[in-house]
KEZAKOL-127996 format. One record per residue: residue in three letters; x, z, y of N, C-alpha, C in turn; residue number from 1. Coordinates in nm, 3 decimals. Layout:
<site lumkol="ala" n_xx="X" n_zz="Z" n_yy="Y" ca_xx="X" ca_zz="Z" ca_yy="Y" c_xx="X" c_zz="Z" c_yy="Y" bafi="NUM"/>
...
% end
This chain:
<site lumkol="met" n_xx="0.079" n_zz="0.001" n_yy="-0.121" ca_xx="-0.001" ca_zz="0.000" ca_yy="0.002" c_xx="0.085" c_zz="0.003" c_yy="0.129" bafi="1"/>
<site lumkol="tyr" n_xx="0.196" n_zz="0.068" n_yy="0.118" ca_xx="0.281" ca_zz="0.078" ca_yy="0.231" c_xx="0.343" c_zz="-0.062" c_yy="0.263" bafi="2"/>
<site lumkol="ala" n_xx="0.376" n_zz="-0.137" n_yy="0.159" ca_xx="0.441" ca_zz="-0.268" ca_yy="0.173" c_xx="0.342" c_zz="-0.377" c_yy="0.219" bafi="3"/>
<site lumkol="phe" n_xx="0.212" n_zz="-0.371" n_yy="0.165" ca_xx="0.126" ca_zz="-0.485" ca_yy="0.213" c_xx="-0.002" c_zz="-0.456" c_yy="0.266" bafi="4"/>
<site lumkol="gly" n_xx="-0.022" n_zz="-0.331" n_yy="0.305" ca_xx="-0.128" ca_zz="-0.295" ca_yy="0.395" c_xx="-0.262" c_zz="-0.280" c_yy="0.326" bafi="5"/>
<site lumkol="pro" n_xx="-0.372" n_zz="-0.286" n_yy="0.403" ca_xx="-0.507" ca_zz="-0.259" ca_yy="0.346" c_xx="-0.534" c_zz="-0.366" c_yy="0.239" bafi="6"/>
<site lumkol="ala" n_xx="-0.604" n_zz="-0.332" n_yy="0.138" ca_xx="-0.641" ca_zz="-0.422" ca_yy="0.028" c_xx="-0.754" c_zz="-0.371" c_yy="-0.050" bafi="7"/>
<site lumkol="arg" n_xx="-0.816" n_zz="-0.459" n_yy="-0.130" ca_xx="-0.919" ca_zz="-0.421" ca_yy="-0.230" c_xx="-0.849" c_zz="-0.356" c_yy="-0.347" bafi="8"/>
<site lumkol="pro" n_xx="-0.915" n_zz="-0.260" n_yy="-0.404" ca_xx="-0.843" ca_zz="-0.201" ca_yy="-0.528" c_xx="-0.812" c_zz="-0.294" c_yy="-0.635" bafi="9"/>
<site lumkol="ser" n_xx="-0.888" n_zz="-0.400" n_yy="-0.656" ca_xx="-0.842" ca_zz="-0.507" ca_yy="-0.750" c_xx="-0.720" c_zz="-0.575" c_yy="-0.716" bafi="10"/>
<site lumkol="asp" n_xx="-0.688" n_zz="-0.595" n_yy="-0.588" ca_xx="-0.560" ca_zz="-0.654" ca_yy="-0.532" c_xx="-0.452" c_zz="-0.558" c_yy="-0.556" bafi="11"/>
<site lumkol="val" n_xx="-0.473" n_zz="-0.426" n_yy="-0.533" ca_xx="-0.371" ca_zz="-0.329" ca_yy="-0.555" c_xx="-0.339" c_zz="-0.328" c_yy="-0.693" bafi="12"/>
<site lumkol="ala" n_xx="-0.435" n_zz="-0.328" n_yy="-0.788" ca_xx="-0.408" ca_zz="-0.328" ca_yy="-0.940" c_xx="-0.318" c_zz="-0.451" c_yy="-0.970" bafi="13"/>
<site lumkol="glu" n_xx="-0.352" n_zz="-0.560" n_yy="-0.928" ca_xx="-0.278" ca_zz="-0.685" ca_yy="-0.962" c_xx="-0.138" c_zz="-0.668" c_yy="-0.908" bafi="14"/>
<site lumkol="ala" n_xx="-0.125" n_zz="-0.629" n_yy="-0.784" ca_xx="0.017" ca_zz="-0.621" ca_yy="-0.717" c_xx="0.114" c_zz="-0.522" c_yy="-0.783" bafi="15"/>
<site lumkol="val" n_xx="0.053" n_zz="-0.416" n_yy="-0.849" ca_xx="0.142" ca_zz="-0.319" ca_yy="-0.915" c_xx="0.135" c_zz="-0.324" c_yy="-1.069" bafi="16"/>
<site lumkol="gly" n_xx="0.066" n_zz="-0.422" n_yy="-1.117" ca_xx="0.059" ca_zz="-0.435" ca_yy="-1.260" c_xx="-0.016" c_zz="-0.334" c_yy="-1.344" bafi="17"/>
<site lumkol="met" n_xx="-0.122" n_zz="-0.278" n_yy="-1.281" ca_xx="-0.200" ca_zz="-0.175" ca_yy="-1.351" c_xx="-0.333" c_zz="-0.233" c_yy="-1.374" bafi="18"/>
<site lumkol="asp" n_xx="-0.403" n_zz="-0.177" n_yy="-1.478" ca_xx="-0.539" ca_zz="-0.226" ca_yy="-1.505" c_xx="-0.628" c_zz="-0.161" c_yy="-1.393" bafi="19"/>
<site lumkol="arg" n_xx="-0.749" n_zz="-0.224" n_yy="-1.373" ca_xx="-0.830" ca_zz="-0.179" ca_yy="-1.262" c_xx="-0.887" c_zz="-0.034" c_yy="-1.281" bafi="20"/>
<site lumkol="ser" n_xx="-0.909" n_zz="0.011" n_yy="-1.412" ca_xx="-0.959" ca_zz="0.138" ca_yy="-1.426" c_xx="-0.852" c_zz="0.244" c_yy="-1.391" bafi="21"/>
<site lumkol="ser" n_xx="-0.731" n_zz="0.226" n_yy="-1.430" ca_xx="-0.621" ca_zz="0.317" ca_yy="-1.393" c_xx="-0.606" c_zz="0.324" c_yy="-1.240" bafi="22"/>
<site lumkol="thr" n_xx="-0.611" n_zz="0.204" n_yy="-1.177" ca_xx="-0.600" ca_zz="0.190" ca_yy="-1.035" c_xx="-0.711" c_zz="0.272" c_yy="-0.968" bafi="23"/>
<site lumkol="ser" n_xx="-0.835" n_zz="0.253" n_yy="-1.014" ca_xx="-0.950" ca_zz="0.323" ca_yy="-0.949" c_xx="-0.923" c_zz="0.478" c_yy="-0.960" bafi="24"/>
<site lumkol="thr" n_xx="-0.880" n_zz="0.526" n_yy="-1.076" ca_xx="-0.854" ca_zz="0.663" ca_yy="-1.091" c_xx="-0.752" c_zz="0.714" c_yy="-0.993" bafi="25"/>
<site lumkol="leu" n_xx="-0.643" n_zz="0.636" n_yy="-0.983" ca_xx="-0.532" ca_zz="0.674" ca_yy="-0.888" c_xx="-0.586" c_zz="0.676" c_yy="-0.749" bafi="26"/>
<site lumkol="ile" n_xx="-0.653" n_zz="0.566" n_yy="-0.711" ca_xx="-0.707" ca_zz="0.556" ca_yy="-0.575" c_xx="-0.808" c_zz="0.686" c_yy="-0.540" bafi="27"/>
<site lumkol="arg" n_xx="-0.886" n_zz="0.715" n_yy="-0.635" ca_xx="-0.978" ca_zz="0.834" ca_yy="-0.617" c_xx="-0.892" c_zz="0.949" c_yy="-0.596" bafi="28"/>
<site lumkol="lys" n_xx="-0.794" n_zz="0.980" n_yy="-0.676" ca_xx="-0.706" ca_zz="1.100" ca_yy="-0.661" c_xx="-0.635" c_zz="1.092" c_yy="-0.525" bafi="29"/>
<site lumkol="met" n_xx="-0.585" n_zz="0.975" n_yy="-0.487" ca_xx="-0.510" ca_zz="0.968" ca_yy="-0.351" c_xx="-0.603" c_zz="0.994" c_yy="-0.239" bafi="30"/>
<site lumkol="arg" n_xx="-0.736" n_zz="0.948" n_yy="-0.251" ca_xx="-0.834" ca_zz="0.971" ca_yy="-0.147" c_xx="-0.860" c_zz="1.125" c_yy="-0.143" bafi="31"/>
<site lumkol="thr" n_xx="-0.870" n_zz="1.190" n_yy="-0.256" ca_xx="-0.905" ca_zz="1.331" ca_yy="-0.260" c_xx="-0.792" c_zz="1.412" c_yy="-0.192" bafi="32"/>
<site lumkol="leu" n_xx="-0.663" n_zz="1.362" n_yy="-0.212" ca_xx="-0.545" ca_zz="1.432" ca_yy="-0.152" c_xx="-0.526" c_zz="1.394" c_yy="-0.003" bafi="33"/>
<site lumkol="gly" n_xx="-0.610" n_zz="1.305" n_yy="0.054" ca_xx="-0.599" ca_zz="1.261" ca_yy="0.196" c_xx="-0.494" c_zz="1.160" c_yy="0.218" bafi="34"/>
<site lumkol="leu" n_xx="-0.452" n_zz="1.094" n_yy="0.115" ca_xx="-0.337" ca_zz="0.998" ca_yy="0.133" c_xx="-0.391" c_zz="0.852" c_yy="0.159" bafi="35"/>
<site lumkol="leu" n_xx="-0.515" n_zz="0.828" n_yy="0.126" ca_xx="-0.575" ca_zz="0.696" ca_yy="0.148" c_xx="-0.704" c_zz="0.704" c_yy="0.218" bafi="36"/>
<site lumkol="asp" n_xx="-0.733" n_zz="0.604" n_yy="0.298" ca_xx="-0.859" ca_zz="0.587" ca_yy="0.368" c_xx="-0.932" c_zz="0.474" c_yy="0.301" bafi="37"/>
<site lumkol="ala" n_xx="-1.063" n_zz="0.471" n_yy="0.302" ca_xx="-1.143" ca_zz="0.364" ca_yy="0.252" c_xx="-1.245" c_zz="0.328" c_yy="0.349" bafi="38"/>
<site lumkol="ser" n_xx="-1.276" n_zz="0.196" n_yy="0.352" ca_xx="-1.381" ca_zz="0.148" ca_yy="0.434" c_xx="-1.448" c_zz="0.031" c_yy="0.360" bafi="39"/>
<site lumkol="pro" n_xx="-1.572" n_zz="0.001" n_yy="0.397" ca_xx="-1.640" ca_zz="-0.113" ca_yy="0.331" c_xx="-1.568" c_zz="-0.247" c_yy="0.357" bafi="40"/>
<site lumkol="ala" n_xx="-1.565" n_zz="-0.329" n_yy="0.259" ca_xx="-1.498" ca_zz="-0.460" ca_yy="0.267" c_xx="-1.597" c_zz="-0.542" c_yy="0.349" bafi="41"/>
<site lumkol="pro" n_xx="-1.540" n_zz="-0.619" n_yy="0.444" ca_xx="-1.625" ca_zz="-0.714" ca_yy="0.522" c_xx="-1.690" c_zz="-0.812" c_yy="0.438" bafi="42"/>
<site lumkol="gly" n_xx="-1.821" n_zz="-0.829" n_yy="0.449" ca_xx="-1.898" ca_zz="-0.930" ca_yy="0.384" c_xx="-1.924" c_zz="-0.900" c_yy="0.236" bafi="43"/>
<site lumkol="asp" n_xx="-1.886" n_zz="-0.776" n_yy="0.186" ca_xx="-1.917" ca_zz="-0.744" ca_yy="0.047" c_xx="-1.948" c_zz="-0.594" c_yy="0.046" bafi="44"/>
<site lumkol="gly" n_xx="-2.073" n_zz="-0.563" n_yy="0.044" ca_xx="-2.118" ca_zz="-0.424" ca_yy="0.044" c_xx="-2.080" c_zz="-0.345" c_yy="-0.086" bafi="45"/>
<site lumkol="arg" n_xx="-2.046" n_zz="-0.414" n_yy="-0.185" ca_xx="-2.013" ca_zz="-0.352" ca_yy="-0.315" c_xx="-1.861" c_zz="-0.309" c_yy="-0.324" bafi="46"/>
<site lumkol="ser" n_xx="-1.783" n_zz="-0.360" n_yy="-0.231" ca_xx="-1.636" ca_zz="-0.342" ca_yy="-0.250" c_xx="-1.584" c_zz="-0.270" c_yy="-0.129" bafi="47"/>
<site lumkol="ile" n_xx="-1.468" n_zz="-0.207" n_yy="-0.148" ca_xx="-1.405" ca_zz="-0.130" ca_yy="-0.041" c_xx="-1.262" c_zz="-0.176" c_yy="-0.011" bafi="48"/>
<site lumkol="ile" n_xx="-1.219" n_zz="-0.147" n_yy="0.098" ca_xx="-1.078" ca_zz="-0.174" ca_yy="0.134" c_xx="-1.014" c_zz="-0.039" c_yy="0.144" bafi="49"/>
<site lumkol="val" n_xx="-0.891" n_zz="-0.022" n_yy="0.081" ca_xx="-0.828" ca_zz="0.103" ca_yy="0.093" c_xx="-0.687" c_zz="0.082" c_yy="0.171" bafi="50"/>
<site lumkol="glu" n_xx="-0.648" n_zz="0.183" n_yy="0.243" ca_xx="-0.516" ca_zz="0.175" ca_yy="0.308" c_xx="-0.463" c_zz="0.322" c_yy="0.320" bafi="51"/>
<site lumkol="leu" n_xx="-0.329" n_zz="0.324" n_yy="0.336" ca_xx="-0.277" ca_zz="0.461" ca_yy="0.355" c_xx="-0.335" c_zz="0.526" c_yy="0.477" bafi="52"/>
<site lumkol="ser" n_xx="-0.360" n_zz="0.656" n_yy="0.468" ca_xx="-0.400" ca_zz="0.731" ca_yy="0.580" c_xx="-0.270" c_zz="0.763" c_yy="0.666" bafi="53"/>
<site lumkol="ala" n_xx="-0.290" n_zz="0.835" n_yy="0.774" ca_xx="-0.180" ca_zz="0.873" ca_yy="0.852" c_xx="-0.087" c_zz="0.969" c_yy="0.770" bafi="54"/>
<site lumkol="glu" n_xx="-0.152" n_zz="1.060" n_yy="0.702" ca_xx="-0.066" ca_zz="1.144" ca_yy="0.617" c_xx="0.005" c_zz="1.071" c_yy="0.504" bafi="55"/>
<site lumkol="gly" n_xx="-0.068" n_zz="0.974" n_yy="0.451" ca_xx="0.002" ca_zz="0.885" ca_yy="0.346" c_xx="0.115" c_zz="0.809" c_yy="0.393" bafi="56"/>
<site lumkol="arg" n_xx="0.104" n_zz="0.753" n_yy="0.517" ca_xx="0.216" ca_zz="0.683" ca_yy="0.580" c_xx="0.332" c_zz="0.777" c_yy="0.608" bafi="57"/>
<site lumkol="glu" n_xx="0.303" n_zz="0.896" n_yy="0.657" ca_xx="0.410" ca_zz="0.988" ca_yy="0.696" c_xx="0.485" c_zz="1.032" c_yy="0.561" bafi="58"/>
<site lumkol="arg" n_xx="0.407" n_zz="1.048" n_yy="0.457" ca_xx="0.471" ca_zz="1.093" ca_yy="0.331" c_xx="0.552" c_zz="0.981" c_yy="0.273" bafi="59"/>
<site lumkol="val" n_xx="0.512" n_zz="0.863" n_yy="0.274" ca_xx="0.584" ca_zz="0.748" ca_yy="0.218" c_xx="0.713" c_zz="0.733" c_yy="0.305" bafi="60"/>
<site lumkol="ala" n_xx="0.707" n_zz="0.743" n_yy="0.432" ca_xx="0.819" ca_zz="0.729" ca_yy="0.533" c_xx="0.924" c_zz="0.845" c_yy="0.493" bafi="61"/>
<site lumkol="ala" n_xx="0.875" n_zz="0.960" n_yy="0.475" ca_xx="0.966" ca_zz="1.068" ca_yy="0.449" c_xx="1.037" c_zz="1.050" c_yy="0.309" bafi="62"/>
<site lumkol="ala" n_xx="0.961" n_zz="1.001" n_yy="0.214" ca_xx="1.021" ca_zz="0.971" ca_yy="0.086" c_xx="1.123" c_zz="0.860" c_yy="0.092" bafi="63"/>
<site lumkol="leu" n_xx="1.091" n_zz="0.754" n_yy="0.157" ca_xx="1.192" ca_zz="0.648" ca_yy="0.184" c_xx="1.319" c_zz="0.697" c_yy="0.250" bafi="64"/>
<site lumkol="glu" n_xx="1.299" n_zz="0.777" n_yy="0.360" ca_xx="1.411" ca_zz="0.826" ca_yy="0.435" c_xx="1.504" c_zz="0.916" c_yy="0.335" bafi="65"/>
<site lumkol="glu" n_xx="1.441" n_zz="1.000" n_yy="0.257" ca_xx="1.516" ca_zz="1.080" ca_yy="0.169" c_xx="1.593" c_zz="0.998" c_yy="0.060" bafi="66"/>
<site lumkol="arg" n_xx="1.527" n_zz="0.892" n_yy="0.008" ca_xx="1.586" ca_zz="0.805" ca_yy="-0.083" c_xx="1.711" c_zz="0.725" c_yy="-0.023" bafi="67"/>
<site lumkol="gly" n_xx="1.688" n_zz="0.696" n_yy="0.108" ca_xx="1.802" ca_zz="0.632" ca_yy="0.180" c_xx="1.922" c_zz="0.727" c_yy="0.191" bafi="68"/>
<site lumkol="arg" n_xx="1.894" n_zz="0.847" n_yy="0.226" ca_xx="1.997" ca_zz="0.942" ca_yy="0.239" c_xx="2.069" c_zz="0.966" c_yy="0.101" bafi="69"/>
<site lumkol="glu" n_xx="1.992" n_zz="0.967" n_yy="-0.003" ca_xx="2.046" ca_zz="0.999" ca_yy="-0.135" c_xx="2.132" c_zz="0.872" c_yy="-0.178" bafi="70"/>
<site lumkol="phe" n_xx="2.083" n_zz="0.748" n_yy="-0.146" ca_xx="2.156" ca_zz="0.627" ca_yy="-0.185" c_xx="2.285" c_zz="0.629" c_yy="-0.105" bafi="71"/>
<site lumkol="tyr" n_xx="2.281" n_zz="0.660" n_yy="0.015" ca_xx="2.407" ca_zz="0.662" ca_yy="0.094" c_xx="2.511" c_zz="0.765" c_yy="0.044" bafi="72"/>
<site lumkol="ala" n_xx="2.456" n_zz="0.883" n_yy="0.003" ca_xx="2.540" ca_zz="0.989" ca_yy="-0.046" c_xx="2.617" c_zz="0.945" c_yy="-0.177" bafi="73"/>
<site lumkol="arg" n_xx="2.536" n_zz="0.867" n_yy="-0.254" ca_xx="2.593" ca_zz="0.821" ca_yy="-0.385" c_xx="2.688" c_zz="0.711" c_yy="-0.370" bafi="74"/>
<site lumkol="thr" n_xx="2.672" n_zz="0.629" n_yy="-0.269" ca_xx="2.756" ca_zz="0.507" ca_yy="-0.255" c_xx="2.858" c_zz="0.503" c_yy="-0.144" bafi="75"/>
<site lumkol="arg" n_xx="2.864" n_zz="0.608" n_yy="-0.060" ca_xx="2.942" ca_zz="0.613" ca_yy="0.058" c_xx="3.092" c_zz="0.593" c_yy="0.031" bafi="76"/>
<site lumkol="asp" n_xx="3.137" n_zz="0.629" n_yy="-0.097" ca_xx="3.280" ca_zz="0.615" ca_yy="-0.120" c_xx="3.298" c_zz="0.483" c_yy="-0.208" bafi="77"/>
<site lumkol="trp" n_xx="3.205" n_zz="0.412" n_yy="-0.226" ca_xx="3.226" ca_zz="0.282" ca_yy="-0.300" c_xx="3.302" c_zz="0.178" c_yy="-0.212" bafi="78"/>
<site lumkol="ser" n_xx="3.380" n_zz="0.093" n_yy="-0.288" ca_xx="3.448" ca_zz="-0.010" ca_yy="-0.213" c_xx="3.350" c_zz="-0.117" c_yy="-0.179" bafi="79"/>
<site lumkol="thr" n_xx="3.409" n_zz="-0.197" n_yy="-0.092" ca_xx="3.322" ca_zz="-0.322" ca_yy="-0.051" c_xx="3.294" c_zz="-0.406" c_yy="-0.164" bafi="80"/>
<site lumkol="asp" n_xx="3.383" n_zz="-0.428" n_yy="-0.254" ca_xx="3.367" ca_zz="-0.510" ca_yy="-0.376" c_xx="3.262" c_zz="-0.444" c_yy="-0.467" bafi="81"/>
<site lumkol="asp" n_xx="3.259" n_zz="-0.312" n_yy="-0.481" ca_xx="3.163" ca_zz="-0.251" ca_yy="-0.561" c_xx="3.023" c_zz="-0.269" c_yy="-0.499" bafi="82"/>
<site lumkol="leu" n_xx="3.015" n_zz="-0.251" n_yy="-0.377" ca_xx="2.888" ca_zz="-0.267" ca_yy="-0.303" c_xx="2.837" c_zz="-0.415" c_yy="-0.311" bafi="83"/>
<site lumkol="ala" n_xx="2.927" n_zz="-0.515" n_yy="-0.302" ca_xx="2.890" ca_zz="-0.653" ca_yy="-0.320" c_xx="2.841" c_zz="-0.677" c_yy="-0.452" bafi="84"/>
<site lumkol="arg" n_xx="2.905" n_zz="-0.622" n_yy="-0.557" ca_xx="2.858" ca_zz="-0.643" ca_yy="-0.693" c_xx="2.716" c_zz="-0.579" c_yy="-0.713" bafi="85"/>
<site lumkol="leu" n_xx="2.690" n_zz="-0.456" n_yy="-0.660" ca_xx="2.556" ca_zz="-0.397" ca_yy="-0.666" c_xx="2.457" c_zz="-0.481" c_yy="-0.601" bafi="86"/>
<site lumkol="val" n_xx="2.482" n_zz="-0.545" n_yy="-0.488" ca_xx="2.394" ca_zz="-0.635" ca_yy="-0.415" c_xx="2.367" c_zz="-0.748" c_yy="-0.503" bafi="87"/>
<site lumkol="glu" n_xx="2.472" n_zz="-0.819" n_yy="-0.564" ca_xx="2.457" ca_zz="-0.921" ca_yy="-0.657" c_xx="2.359" c_zz="-0.898" c_yy="-0.774" bafi="88"/>
<site lumkol="leu" n_xx="2.393" n_zz="-0.783" n_yy="-0.845" ca_xx="2.307" ca_zz="-0.741" ca_yy="-0.958" c_xx="2.162" c_zz="-0.706" c_yy="-0.921" bafi="89"/>
<site lumkol="leu" n_xx="2.145" n_zz="-0.640" n_yy="-0.806" ca_xx="2.003" ca_zz="-0.613" ca_yy="-0.763" c_xx="1.934" c_zz="-0.746" c_yy="-0.731" bafi="90"/>
<site lumkol="gly" n_xx="1.999" n_zz="-0.837" n_yy="-0.672" ca_xx="1.947" ca_zz="-0.964" ca_yy="-0.646" c_xx="1.894" c_zz="-1.031" c_yy="-0.771" bafi="91"/>
<site lumkol="arg" n_xx="1.960" n_zz="-1.018" n_yy="-0.881" ca_xx="1.918" ca_zz="-1.078" ca_yy="-1.011" c_xx="1.785" c_zz="-1.014" c_yy="-1.053" bafi="92"/>
<site lumkol="leu" n_xx="1.759" n_zz="-0.892" n_yy="-1.009" ca_xx="1.641" ca_zz="-0.818" ca_yy="-1.055" c_xx="1.519" c_zz="-0.846" c_yy="-0.960" bafi="93"/>
<site lumkol="thr" n_xx="1.548" n_zz="-0.905" n_yy="-0.841" ca_xx="1.442" ca_zz="-0.927" ca_yy="-0.750" c_xx="1.392" c_zz="-1.068" c_yy="-0.748" bafi="94"/>
<site lumkol="pro" n_xx="1.266" n_zz="-1.086" n_yy="-0.794" ca_xx="1.213" ca_zz="-1.224" ca_yy="-0.791" c_xx="1.206" c_zz="-1.285" c_yy="-0.656" bafi="95"/>
<site lumkol="thr" n_xx="1.228" n_zz="-1.414" n_yy="-0.650" ca_xx="1.217" ca_zz="-1.487" ca_yy="-0.517" c_xx="1.133" c_zz="-1.610" c_yy="-0.554" bafi="96"/>
<site lumkol="gly" n_xx="1.076" n_zz="-1.661" n_yy="-0.453" ca_xx="0.992" ca_zz="-1.780" ca_yy="-0.471" c_xx="1.062" c_zz="-1.904" c_yy="-0.533" bafi="97"/>
<site lumkol="asp" n_xx="1.181" n_zz="-1.921" n_yy="-0.499" ca_xx="1.261" ca_zz="-2.034" ca_yy="-0.547" c_xx="1.326" c_zz="-2.018" c_yy="-0.686" bafi="98"/>
<site lumkol="arg" n_xx="1.318" n_zz="-1.897" n_yy="-0.749" ca_xx="1.371" ca_zz="-1.879" ca_yy="-0.878" c_xx="1.272" c_zz="-1.886" c_yy="-0.986" bafi="99"/>
<site lumkol="gln" n_xx="1.308" n_zz="-1.938" n_yy="-1.094" ca_xx="1.220" ca_zz="-1.948" ca_yy="-1.212" c_xx="1.246" c_zz="-1.826" c_yy="-1.304" bafi="100"/>
<site lumkol="ala" n_xx="1.142" n_zz="-1.777" n_yy="-1.363" ca_xx="1.154" ca_zz="-1.656" ca_yy="-1.453" c_xx="1.203" c_zz="-1.707" c_yy="-1.588" bafi="101"/>
% end
């Protein structure tokens, strides 16, 4: 949700590779915790659009910041060659539009 913004639960399920039932359960729990907001989908009274709440955005931002600090702490003594190799290997894991699976 942080990466692609407001979406229908079915789109969220597809984006993260979860089935719709599991996604619905997760969305319900996140709404209960105040991490997601929901509103009616435009033009479809049966569907909703979910998005991170202010609290959800703050918590994701804090988690990303902490991960960034941890990543830096683990790699700050690495050589430029080691970092370049890491970037190369991570690039192989990241799908791009011009690469075939």
